[in-house]
mmCIF file of the N, C-alpha and C atoms, coordinates in Angstrom:
data_MODEL
# 
_entry.id   MODEL 
# 
loop_
_atom_site.group_PDB 
_atom_site.id 
_atom_site.type_symbol 
_atom_site.label_atom_id 
_atom_site.label_alt_id 
_atom_site.label_comp_id 
_atom_site.label_asym_id 
_atom_site.label_entity_id 
_atom_site.label_seq_id 
_atom_site.pdbx_PDB_ins_code 
_atom_site.Cartn_x 
_atom_site.Cartn_y 
_atom_site.Cartn_z 
_atom_site.occupancy 
_atom_site.B_iso_or_equiv 
_atom_site.pdbx_formal_charge 
_atom_site.auth_seq_id 
_atom_site.auth_comp_id 
_atom_site.auth_asym_id 
_atom_site.auth_atom_id 
_atom_site.pdbx_PDB_model_num 
ATOM 1   N N  . MET A 1 1  ? 6.814   -0.350  17.333 1.00 0.00 ? 1  MET A N  1 
ATOM 2   C CA . MET A 1 1  ? 5.477   0.085   17.636 1.00 0.00 ? 1  MET A CA 1 
ATOM 3   C C  . MET A 1 1  ? 4.491   -0.872  16.955 1.00 0.00 ? 1  MET A C  1 
ATOM 4   N N  . LYS A 1 2  ? 3.560   -1.362  17.715 1.00 0.00 ? 2  LYS A N  1 
ATOM 5   C CA . LYS A 1 2  ? 2.559   -2.280  17.201 1.00 0.00 ? 2  LYS A CA 1 
ATOM 6   C C  . LYS A 1 2  ? 1.333   -1.484  16.772 1.00 0.00 ? 2  LYS A C  1 
ATOM 7   N N  . GLN A 1 3  ? 0.849   -1.756  15.572 1.00 0.00 ? 3  GLN A N  1 
ATOM 8   C CA . GLN A 1 3  ? -0.342  -1.097  15.065 1.00 0.00 ? 3  GLN A CA 1 
ATOM 9   C C  . GLN A 1 3  ? -1.337  -2.160  14.624 1.00 0.00 ? 3  GLN A C  1 
ATOM 10  N N  . GLN A 1 4  ? -2.606  -1.842  14.706 1.00 0.00 ? 4  GLN A N  1 
ATOM 11  C CA . GLN A 1 4  ? -3.628  -2.798  14.297 1.00 0.00 ? 4  GLN A CA 1 
ATOM 12  C C  . GLN A 1 4  ? -4.513  -2.179  13.227 1.00 0.00 ? 4  GLN A C  1 
ATOM 13  N N  . PHE A 1 5  ? -4.771  -2.940  12.190 1.00 0.00 ? 5  PHE A N  1 
ATOM 14  C CA . PHE A 1 5  ? -5.632  -2.519  11.092 1.00 0.00 ? 5  PHE A CA 1 
ATOM 15  C C  . PHE A 1 5  ? -6.642  -3.630  10.829 1.00 0.00 ? 5  PHE A C  1 
ATOM 16  N N  . THR A 1 6  ? -7.650  -3.336  10.035 1.00 0.00 ? 6  THR A N  1 
ATOM 17  C CA . THR A 1 6  ? -8.676  -4.315  9.709  1.00 0.00 ? 6  THR A CA 1 
ATOM 18  C C  . THR A 1 6  ? -8.497  -4.793  8.275  1.00 0.00 ? 6  THR A C  1 
ATOM 19  N N  . ALA A 1 7  ? -8.197  -6.084  8.120  1.00 0.00 ? 7  ALA A N  1 
ATOM 20  C CA . ALA A 1 7  ? -8.084  -6.684  6.798  1.00 0.00 ? 7  ALA A CA 1 
ATOM 21  C C  . ALA A 1 7  ? -9.440  -7.250  6.393  1.00 0.00 ? 7  ALA A C  1 
ATOM 22  N N  . VAL A 1 8  ? -9.826  -7.009  5.146  1.00 0.00 ? 8  VAL A N  1 
ATOM 23  C CA . VAL A 1 8  ? -11.085 -7.514  4.609  1.00 0.00 ? 8  VAL A CA 1 
ATOM 24  C C  . VAL A 1 8  ? -10.759 -8.363  3.385  1.00 0.00 ? 8  VAL A C  1 
ATOM 25  N N  . TYR A 1 9  ? -11.349 -9.555  3.311  1.00 0.00 ? 9  TYR A N  1 
ATOM 26  C CA . TYR A 1 9  ? -11.098 -10.450 2.183  1.00 0.00 ? 9  TYR A CA 1 
ATOM 27  C C  . TYR A 1 9  ? -12.420 -10.843 1.553  1.00 0.00 ? 9  TYR A C  1 
ATOM 28  N N  . LYS A 1 10 ? -12.409 -10.972 0.226  1.00 0.00 ? 10 LYS A N  1 
ATOM 29  C CA . LYS A 1 10 ? -13.618 -11.366 -0.497 1.00 0.00 ? 10 LYS A CA 1 
ATOM 30  C C  . LYS A 1 10 ? -13.210 -12.250 -1.665 1.00 0.00 ? 10 LYS A C  1 
ATOM 31  N N  . LYS A 1 11 ? -13.873 -13.388 -1.796 1.00 0.00 ? 11 LYS A N  1 
ATOM 32  C CA . LYS A 1 11 ? -13.583 -14.272 -2.915 1.00 0.00 ? 11 LYS A CA 1 
ATOM 33  C C  . LYS A 1 11 ? -14.368 -13.789 -4.126 1.00 0.00 ? 11 LYS A C  1 
ATOM 34  N N  . ASN A 1 12 ? -13.663 -13.675 -5.251 1.00 0.00 ? 12 ASN A N  1 
ATOM 35  C CA . ASN A 1 12 ? -14.272 -13.226 -6.497 1.00 0.00 ? 12 ASN A CA 1 
ATOM 36  C C  . ASN A 1 12 ? -13.817 -14.195 -7.585 1.00 0.00 ? 12 ASN A C  1 
ATOM 37  N N  . GLY A 1 13 ? -14.670 -15.122 -7.936 1.00 0.00 ? 13 GLY A N  1 
ATOM 38  C CA . GLY A 1 13 ? -14.275 -16.156 -8.886 1.00 0.00 ? 13 GLY A CA 1 
ATOM 39  C C  . GLY A 1 13 ? -13.213 -17.047 -8.280 1.00 0.00 ? 13 GLY A C  1 
ATOM 40  N N  . ARG A 1 14 ? -12.071 -17.148 -8.949 1.00 0.00 ? 14 ARG A N  1 
ATOM 41  C CA . ARG A 1 14 ? -10.986 -17.995 -8.459 1.00 0.00 ? 14 ARG A CA 1 
ATOM 42  C C  . ARG A 1 14 ? -9.966  -17.211 -7.631 1.00 0.00 ? 14 ARG A C  1 
ATOM 43  N N  . TRP A 1 15 ? -10.187 -15.945 -7.408 1.00 0.00 ? 15 TRP A N  1 
ATOM 44  C CA . TRP A 1 15 ? -9.245  -15.083 -6.702 1.00 0.00 ? 15 TRP A CA 1 
ATOM 45  C C  . TRP A 1 15 ? -9.825  -14.593 -5.379 1.00 0.00 ? 15 TRP A C  1 
ATOM 46  N N  . TYR A 1 16 ? -8.935  -14.319 -4.457 1.00 0.00 ? 16 TYR A N  1 
ATOM 47  C CA . TYR A 1 16 ? -9.291  -13.640 -3.209 1.00 0.00 ? 16 TYR A CA 1 
ATOM 48  C C  . TYR A 1 16 ? -8.764  -12.213 -3.300 1.00 0.00 ? 16 TYR A C  1 
ATOM 49  N N  . HIS A 1 17 ? -9.629  -11.262 -3.046 1.00 0.00 ? 17 HIS A N  1 
ATOM 50  C CA . HIS A 1 17 ? -9.229  -9.856  -3.008 1.00 0.00 ? 17 HIS A CA 1 
ATOM 51  C C  . HIS A 1 17 ? -9.163  -9.444  -1.550 1.00 0.00 ? 17 HIS A C  1 
ATOM 52  N N  . GLY A 1 18 ? -8.170  -8.640  -1.217 1.00 0.00 ? 18 GLY A N  1 
ATOM 53  C CA . GLY A 1 18 ? -8.021  -8.186  0.152  1.00 0.00 ? 18 GLY A CA 1 
ATOM 54  C C  . GLY A 1 18 ? -7.673  -6.712  0.192  1.00 0.00 ? 18 GLY A C  1 
ATOM 55  N N  . TRP A 1 19 ? -8.145  -6.038  1.235  1.00 0.00 ? 19 TRP A N  1 
ATOM 56  C CA . TRP A 1 19 ? -7.828  -4.628  1.405  1.00 0.00 ? 19 TRP A CA 1 
ATOM 57  C C  . TRP A 1 19 ? -7.848  -4.282  2.884  1.00 0.00 ? 19 TRP A C  1 
ATOM 58  N N  . VAL A 1 20 ? -7.209  -3.165  3.200  1.00 0.00 ? 20 VAL A N  1 
ATOM 59  C CA . VAL A 1 20 ? -7.178  -2.668  4.580  1.00 0.00 ? 20 VAL A CA 1 
ATOM 60  C C  . VAL A 1 20 ? -8.236  -1.586  4.692  1.00 0.00 ? 20 VAL A C  1 
ATOM 61  N N  . GLU A 1 21 ? -9.163  -1.806  5.591  1.00 0.00 ? 21 GLU A N  1 
ATOM 62  C CA . GLU A 1 21 ? -10.311 -0.917  5.746  1.00 0.00 ? 21 GLU A CA 1 
ATOM 63  C C  . GLU A 1 21 ? -9.915  0.530   6.038  1.00 0.00 ? 21 GLU A C  1 
ATOM 64  N N  . GLU A 1 22 ? -8.877  0.723   6.826  1.00 0.00 ? 22 GLU A N  1 
ATOM 65  C CA . GLU A 1 22 ? -8.496  2.066   7.265  1.00 0.00 ? 22 GLU A CA 1 
ATOM 66  C C  . GLU A 1 22 ? -7.610  2.824   6.266  1.00 0.00 ? 22 GLU A C  1 
ATOM 67  N N  . ILE A 1 23 ? -7.015  2.133   5.313  1.00 0.00 ? 23 ILE A N  1 
ATOM 68  C CA . ILE A 1 23 ? -6.084  2.777   4.377  1.00 0.00 ? 23 ILE A CA 1 
ATOM 69  C C  . ILE A 1 23 ? -6.471  2.387   2.953  1.00 0.00 ? 23 ILE A C  1 
ATOM 70  N N  . PRO A 1 24 ? -7.172  3.252   2.238  1.00 0.00 ? 24 PRO A N  1 
ATOM 71  C CA . PRO A 1 24 ? -7.690  2.902   0.915  1.00 0.00 ? 24 PRO A CA 1 
ATOM 72  C C  . PRO A 1 24 ? -6.631  2.437   -0.094 1.00 0.00 ? 24 PRO A C  1 
ATOM 73  N N  . ALA A 1 25 ? -5.402  2.890   0.004  1.00 0.00 ? 25 ALA A N  1 
ATOM 74  C CA . ALA A 1 25 ? -4.377  2.555   -0.985 1.00 0.00 ? 25 ALA A CA 1 
ATOM 75  C C  . ALA A 1 25 ? -3.835  1.129   -0.827 1.00 0.00 ? 25 ALA A C  1 
ATOM 76  N N  . VAL A 1 26 ? -4.195  0.432   0.233  1.00 0.00 ? 26 VAL A N  1 
ATOM 77  C CA . VAL A 1 26 ? -3.645  -0.898  0.485  1.00 0.00 ? 26 VAL A CA 1 
ATOM 78  C C  . VAL A 1 26 ? -4.655  -1.956  0.052  1.00 0.00 ? 26 VAL A C  1 
ATOM 79  N N  . ASN A 1 27 ? -4.347  -2.614  -1.071 1.00 0.00 ? 27 ASN A N  1 
ATOM 80  C CA . ASN A 1 27 ? -5.195  -3.697  -1.553 1.00 0.00 ? 27 ASN A CA 1 
ATOM 81  C C  . ASN A 1 27 ? -4.361  -4.676  -2.362 1.00 0.00 ? 27 ASN A C  1 
ATOM 82  N N  . THR A 1 28 ? -4.867  -5.899  -2.499 1.00 0.00 ? 28 THR A N  1 
ATOM 83  C CA . THR A 1 28 ? -4.111  -6.938  -3.198 1.00 0.00 ? 28 THR A CA 1 
ATOM 84  C C  . THR A 1 28 ? -5.040  -8.063  -3.602 1.00 0.00 ? 28 THR A C  1 
ATOM 85  N N  . GLN A 1 29 ? -4.455  -9.104  -4.155 1.00 0.00 ? 29 GLN A N  1 
ATOM 86  C CA . GLN A 1 29 ? -5.211  -10.304 -4.479 1.00 0.00 ? 29 GLN A CA 1 
ATOM 87  C C  . GLN A 1 29 ? -4.297  -11.513 -4.377 1.00 0.00 ? 29 GLN A C  1 
ATOM 88  N N  . GLY A 1 30 ? -4.899  -12.687 -4.369 1.00 0.00 ? 30 GLY A N  1 
ATOM 89  C CA . GLY A 1 30 ? -4.134  -13.929 -4.335 1.00 0.00 ? 30 GLY A CA 1 
ATOM 90  C C  . GLY A 1 30 ? -5.008  -15.074 -4.806 1.00 0.00 ? 30 GLY A C  1 
ATOM 91  N N  . ARG A 1 31 ? -4.382  -16.120 -5.292 1.00 0.00 ? 31 ARG A N  1 
ATOM 92  C CA . ARG A 1 31 ? -5.145  -17.287 -5.747 1.00 0.00 ? 31 ARG A CA 1 
ATOM 93  C C  . ARG A 1 31 ? -5.727  -18.068 -4.581 1.00 0.00 ? 31 ARG A C  1 
ATOM 94  N N  . THR A 1 32 ? -5.089  -17.947 -3.414 1.00 0.00 ? 32 THR A N  1 
ATOM 95  C CA . THR A 1 32 ? -5.606  -18.583 -2.199 1.00 0.00 ? 32 THR A CA 1 
ATOM 96  C C  . THR A 1 32 ? -5.748  -17.501 -1.128 1.00 0.00 ? 32 THR A C  1 
ATOM 97  N N  . LEU A 1 33 ? -6.527  -17.808 -0.098 1.00 0.00 ? 33 LEU A N  1 
ATOM 98  C CA . LEU A 1 33 ? -6.677  -16.859 1.007  1.00 0.00 ? 33 LEU A CA 1 
ATOM 99  C C  . LEU A 1 33 ? -5.328  -16.643 1.694  1.00 0.00 ? 33 LEU A C  1 
ATOM 100 N N  . LYS A 1 34 ? -4.564  -17.715 1.838  1.00 0.00 ? 34 LYS A N  1 
ATOM 101 C CA . LYS A 1 34 ? -3.242  -17.601 2.458  1.00 0.00 ? 34 LYS A CA 1 
ATOM 102 C C  . LYS A 1 34 ? -2.345  -16.657 1.662  1.00 0.00 ? 34 LYS A C  1 
ATOM 103 N N  . GLU A 1 35 ? -2.351  -16.781 0.351  1.00 0.00 ? 35 GLU A N  1 
ATOM 104 C CA . GLU A 1 35 ? -1.538  -15.908 -0.497 1.00 0.00 ? 35 GLU A CA 1 
ATOM 105 C C  . GLU A 1 35 ? -2.021  -14.458 -0.410 1.00 0.00 ? 35 GLU A C  1 
ATOM 106 N N  . ALA A 1 36 ? -3.331  -14.251 -0.410 1.00 0.00 ? 36 ALA A N  1 
ATOM 107 C CA . ALA A 1 36 ? -3.881  -12.896 -0.303 1.00 0.00 ? 36 ALA A CA 1 
ATOM 108 C C  . ALA A 1 36 ? -3.482  -12.252 1.023  1.00 0.00 ? 36 ALA A C  1 
ATOM 109 N N  . LYS A 1 37 ? -3.514  -13.020 2.115  1.00 0.00 ? 37 LYS A N  1 
ATOM 110 C CA . LYS A 1 37 ? -3.119  -12.487 3.427  1.00 0.00 ? 37 LYS A CA 1 
ATOM 111 C C  . LYS A 1 37 ? -1.647  -12.090 3.435  1.00 0.00 ? 37 LYS A C  1 
ATOM 112 N N  . LYS A 1 38 ? -0.804  -12.934 2.880  1.00 0.00 ? 38 LYS A N  1 
ATOM 113 C CA . LYS A 1 38 ? 0.628   -12.632 2.805  1.00 0.00 ? 38 LYS A CA 1 
ATOM 114 C C  . LYS A 1 38 ? 0.858   -11.382 1.962  1.00 0.00 ? 38 LYS A C  1 
ATOM 115 N N  . ASN A 1 39 ? 0.208   -11.305 0.815  1.00 0.00 ? 39 ASN A N  1 
ATOM 116 C CA . ASN A 1 39 ? 0.359   -10.151 -0.072 1.00 0.00 ? 39 ASN A CA 1 
ATOM 117 C C  . ASN A 1 39 ? -0.133  -8.868  0.579  1.00 0.00 ? 39 ASN A C  1 
ATOM 118 N N  . LEU A 1 40 ? -1.226  -8.956  1.348  1.00 0.00 ? 40 LEU A N  1 
ATOM 119 C CA . LEU A 1 40 ? -1.780  -7.761  1.977  1.00 0.00 ? 40 LEU A CA 1 
ATOM 120 C C  . LEU A 1 40 ? -0.842  -7.221  3.056  1.00 0.00 ? 40 LEU A C  1 
ATOM 121 N N  . LYS A 1 41 ? -0.253  -8.104  3.843  1.00 0.00 ? 41 LYS A N  1 
ATOM 122 C CA . LYS A 1 41 ? 0.716   -7.656  4.855  1.00 0.00 ? 41 LYS A CA 1 
ATOM 123 C C  . LYS A 1 41 ? 1.890   -6.950  4.191  1.00 0.00 ? 41 LYS A C  1 
ATOM 124 N N  . GLU A 1 42 ? 2.359   -7.509  3.093  1.00 0.00 ? 42 GLU A N  1 
ATOM 125 C CA . GLU A 1 42 ? 3.474   -6.902  2.370  1.00 0.00 ? 42 GLU A CA 1 
ATOM 126 C C  . GLU A 1 42 ? 3.076   -5.539  1.795  1.00 0.00 ? 42 GLU A C  1 
ATOM 127 N N  . ALA A 1 43 ? 1.884   -5.455  1.219  1.00 0.00 ? 43 ALA A N  1 
ATOM 128 C CA . ALA A 1 43 ? 1.410   -4.186  0.653  1.00 0.00 ? 43 ALA A CA 1 
ATOM 129 C C  . ALA A 1 43 ? 1.280   -3.119  1.736  1.00 0.00 ? 43 ALA A C  1 
ATOM 130 N N  . LEU A 1 44 ? 0.748   -3.489  2.892  1.00 0.00 ? 44 LEU A N  1 
ATOM 131 C CA . LEU A 1 44 ? 0.610   -2.541  4.002  1.00 0.00 ? 44 LEU A CA 1 
ATOM 132 C C  . LEU A 1 44 ? 1.969   -2.050  4.465  1.00 0.00 ? 44 LEU A C  1 
ATOM 133 N N  . GLN A 1 45 ? 2.907   -2.965  4.610  1.00 0.00 ? 45 GLN A N  1 
ATOM 134 C CA . GLN A 1 45 ? 4.256   -2.583  5.038  1.00 0.00 ? 45 GLN A CA 1 
ATOM 135 C C  . GLN A 1 45 ? 4.889   -1.617  4.043  1.00 0.00 ? 45 GLN A C  1 
ATOM 136 N N  . LEU A 1 46 ? 4.758   -1.891  2.752  1.00 0.00 ? 46 LEU A N  1 
ATOM 137 C CA . LEU A 1 46 ? 5.343   -1.029  1.729  1.00 0.00 ? 46 LEU A CA 1 
ATOM 138 C C  . LEU A 1 46 ? 4.714   0.367   1.728  1.00 0.00 ? 46 LEU A C  1 
ATOM 139 N N  . ILE A 1 47 ? 3.404   0.453   1.872  1.00 0.00 ? 47 ILE A N  1 
ATOM 140 C CA . ILE A 1 47 ? 2.725   1.752   1.901  1.00 0.00 ? 47 ILE A CA 1 
ATOM 141 C C  . ILE A 1 47 ? 3.158   2.560   3.113  1.00 0.00 ? 47 ILE A C  1 
ATOM 142 N N  . LEU A 1 48 ? 3.219   1.926   4.284  1.00 0.00 ? 48 LEU A N  1 
ATOM 143 C CA . LEU A 1 48 ? 3.628   2.646   5.495  1.00 0.00 ? 48 LEU A CA 1 
ATOM 144 C C  . LEU A 1 48 ? 5.063   3.130   5.384  1.00 0.00 ? 48 LEU A C  1 
ATOM 145 N N  . GLU A 1 49 ? 5.951   2.289   4.879  1.00 0.00 ? 49 GLU A N  1 
ATOM 146 C CA . GLU A 1 49 ? 7.352   2.697   4.701  1.00 0.00 ? 49 GLU A CA 1 
ATOM 147 C C  . GLU A 1 49 ? 7.466   3.849   3.695  1.00 0.00 ? 49 GLU A C  1 
ATOM 148 N N  . THR A 1 50 ? 6.733   3.757   2.609  1.00 0.00 ? 50 THR A N  1 
ATOM 149 C CA . THR A 1 50 ? 6.768   4.805   1.584  1.00 0.00 ? 50 THR A CA 1 
ATOM 150 C C  . THR A 1 50 ? 6.239   6.119   2.130  1.00 0.00 ? 50 THR A C  1 
ATOM 151 N N  . ASN A 1 51 ? 5.116   6.078   2.846  1.00 0.00 ? 51 ASN A N  1 
ATOM 152 C CA . ASN A 1 51 ? 4.549   7.301   3.418  1.00 0.00 ? 51 ASN A CA 1 
ATOM 153 C C  . ASN A 1 51 ? 5.511   7.949   4.408  1.00 0.00 ? 51 ASN A C  1 
ATOM 154 N N  . ARG A 1 52 ? 6.170   7.129   5.218  1.00 0.00 ? 52 ARG A N  1 
ATOM 155 C CA . ARG A 1 52 ? 7.143   7.674   6.170  1.00 0.00 ? 52 ARG A CA 1 
ATOM 156 C C  . ARG A 1 52 ? 8.319   8.312   5.438  1.00 0.00 ? 52 ARG A C  1 
ATOM 157 N N  . SER A 1 53 ? 8.805   7.660   4.398  1.00 0.00 ? 53 SER A N  1 
ATOM 158 C CA . SER A 1 53 ? 9.919   8.207   3.613  1.00 0.00 ? 53 SER A CA 1 
ATOM 159 C C  . SER A 1 53 ? 9.543   9.519   2.948  1.00 0.00 ? 53 SER A C  1 
ATOM 160 N N  . LEU A 1 54 ? 8.360   9.578   2.380  1.00 0.00 ? 54 LEU A N  1 
ATOM 161 C CA . LEU A 1 54 ? 7.918   10.801  1.700  1.00 0.00 ? 54 LEU A CA 1 
ATOM 162 C C  . LEU A 1 54 ? 7.736   11.955  2.672  1.00 0.00 ? 54 LEU A C  1 
ATOM 163 N N  . SER A 1 55 ? 7.284   11.661  3.878  1.00 0.00 ? 55 SER A N  1 
ATOM 164 C CA . SER A 1 55 ? 7.075   12.738  4.846  1.00 0.00 ? 55 SER A CA 1 
ATOM 165 C C  . SER A 1 55 ? 8.389   13.294  5.379  1.00 0.00 ? 55 SER A C  1 
ATOM 166 N N  . LYS A 1 56 ? 9.472   12.541  5.244  1.00 0.00 ? 56 LYS A N  1 
ATOM 167 C CA . LYS A 1 56 ? 10.774  13.007  5.719  1.00 0.00 ? 56 LYS A CA 1 
ATOM 168 C C  . LYS A 1 56 ? 11.484  13.891  4.705  1.00 0.00 ? 56 LYS A C  1 
ATOM 169 N N  . ILE A 1 57 ? 10.966  13.977  3.503  1.00 0.00 ? 57 ILE A N  1 
ATOM 170 C CA . ILE A 1 57 ? 11.594  14.807  2.470  1.00 0.00 ? 57 ILE A CA 1 
ATOM 171 C C  . ILE A 1 57 ? 11.618  16.269  2.890  1.00 0.00 ? 57 ILE A C  1 
ATOM 172 N N  . SER A 1 58 ? 10.536  16.743  3.489  1.00 0.00 ? 58 SER A N  1 
ATOM 173 C CA . SER A 1 58 ? 10.482  18.136  3.934  1.00 0.00 ? 58 SER A CA 1 
ATOM 174 C C  . SER A 1 58 ? 10.555  18.204  5.458  1.00 0.00 ? 58 SER A C  1 
ATOM 175 N N  . GLU A 1 59 ? 11.517  17.528  6.010  1.00 0.00 ? 59 GLU A N  1 
ATOM 176 C CA . GLU A 1 59 ? 11.702  17.399  7.463  1.00 0.00 ? 59 GLU A CA 1 
ATOM 177 C C  . GLU A 1 59 ? 11.846  18.733  8.189  1.00 0.00 ? 59 GLU A C  1 
ATOM 178 N N  . ASP A 1 60 ? 12.340  19.760  7.524  1.00 0.00 ? 60 ASP A N  1 
ATOM 179 C CA . ASP A 1 60 ? 12.654  21.014  8.207  1.00 0.00 ? 60 ASP A CA 1 
ATOM 180 C C  . ASP A 1 60 ? 11.435  21.789  8.697  1.00 0.00 ? 60 ASP A C  1 
ATOM 181 N N  . ARG A 1 61 ? 10.277  21.608  8.117  1.00 0.00 ? 61 ARG A N  1 
ATOM 182 C CA . ARG A 1 61 ? 9.117   22.428  8.498  1.00 0.00 ? 61 ARG A CA 1 
ATOM 183 C C  . ARG A 1 61 ? 7.878   21.601  8.815  1.00 0.00 ? 61 ARG A C  1 
ATOM 184 N N  . VAL A 1 62 ? 8.047   20.488  9.477  1.00 0.00 ? 62 VAL A N  1 
ATOM 185 C CA . VAL A 1 62 ? 6.896   19.660  9.820  1.00 0.00 ? 62 VAL A CA 1 
ATOM 186 C C  . VAL A 1 62 ? 6.810   19.461  11.326 1.00 0.00 ? 62 VAL A C  1 
ATOM 187 N N  . ILE A 1 63 ? 5.610   19.200  11.778 1.00 0.00 ? 63 ILE A N  1 
ATOM 188 C CA . ILE A 1 63 ? 5.359   18.815  13.171 1.00 0.00 ? 63 ILE A CA 1 
ATOM 189 C C  . ILE A 1 63 ? 4.886   17.371  13.109 1.00 0.00 ? 63 ILE A C  1 
ATOM 190 N N  . ARG A 1 64 ? 5.575   16.501  13.805 1.00 0.00 ? 64 ARG A N  1 
ATOM 191 C CA . ARG A 1 64 ? 5.224   15.088  13.803 1.00 0.00 ? 64 ARG A CA 1 
ATOM 192 C C  . ARG A 1 64 ? 4.903   14.684  15.237 1.00 0.00 ? 64 ARG A C  1 
ATOM 193 N N  . GLU A 1 65 ? 3.730   14.066  15.436 1.00 0.00 ? 65 GLU A N  1 
ATOM 194 C CA . GLU A 1 65 ? 3.344   13.612  16.758 1.00 0.00 ? 65 GLU A CA 1 
ATOM 195 C C  . GLU A 1 65 ? 2.385   12.430  16.648 1.00 0.00 ? 65 GLU A C  1 
ATOM 196 N N  . PRO A 1 66 ? 2.331   11.583  17.652 1.00 0.00 ? 66 PRO A N  1 
ATOM 197 C CA . PRO A 1 66 ? 1.383   10.471  17.639 1.00 0.00 ? 66 PRO A CA 1 
ATOM 198 C C  . PRO A 1 66 ? -0.048  11.005  17.761 1.00 0.00 ? 66 PRO A C  1 
ATOM 199 N N  . ILE A 1 67 ? -0.962  10.296  17.170 1.00 0.00 ? 67 ILE A N  1 
ATOM 200 C CA . ILE A 1 67 ? -2.379  10.634  17.323 1.00 0.00 ? 67 ILE A CA 1 
ATOM 201 C C  . ILE A 1 67 ? -3.102  9.373   17.772 1.00 0.00 ? 67 ILE A C  1 
ATOM 202 N N  . ILE A 1 68 ? -3.848  9.506   18.858 1.00 0.00 ? 68 ILE A N  1 
ATOM 203 C CA . ILE A 1 68 ? -4.552  8.377   19.452 1.00 0.00 ? 68 ILE A CA 1 
ATOM 204 C C  . ILE A 1 68 ? -6.026  8.754   19.580 1.00 0.00 ? 68 ILE A C  1 
ATOM 205 N N  . PHE A 1 69 ? -6.887  7.800   19.245 1.00 0.00 ? 69 PHE A N  1 
ATOM 206 C CA . PHE A 1 69 ? -8.318  8.085   19.398 1.00 0.00 ? 69 PHE A CA 1 
ATOM 207 C C  . PHE A 1 69 ? -9.019  6.805   19.844 1.00 0.00 ? 69 PHE A C  1 
ATOM 208 N N  . SER A 1 70 ? -10.172 6.976   20.427 1.00 0.00 ? 70 SER A N  1 
ATOM 209 C CA . SER A 1 70 ? -10.992 5.844   20.860 1.00 0.00 ? 70 SER A CA 1 
ATOM 210 C C  . SER A 1 70 ? -12.247 5.784   20.023 1.00 0.00 ? 70 SER A C  1 
ATOM 211 N N  . ARG A 1 71 ? -12.706 4.601   19.807 1.00 0.00 ? 71 ARG A N  1 
ATOM 212 C CA . ARG A 1 71 ? -13.946 4.424   19.025 1.00 0.00 ? 71 ARG A CA 1 
ATOM 213 C C  . ARG A 1 71 ? -15.146 4.482   19.919 1.00 0.00 ? 71 ARG A C  1 
# 
């Protein structure tokens, strides 16, 4: 499944800070923009995998369904 998120980058001194606009817990930094982009993709992947794993702990009493919306 392909998903799209908005990455935001800001240079602060000698570092680039990056975060995902839609998911507050996903943020990172890098010495170069290229490094920050790589780190942010990895951070997003780890958060999504962790959230999916945690939601499966109580699998017996949950309703799981896709949610789609338009802007």
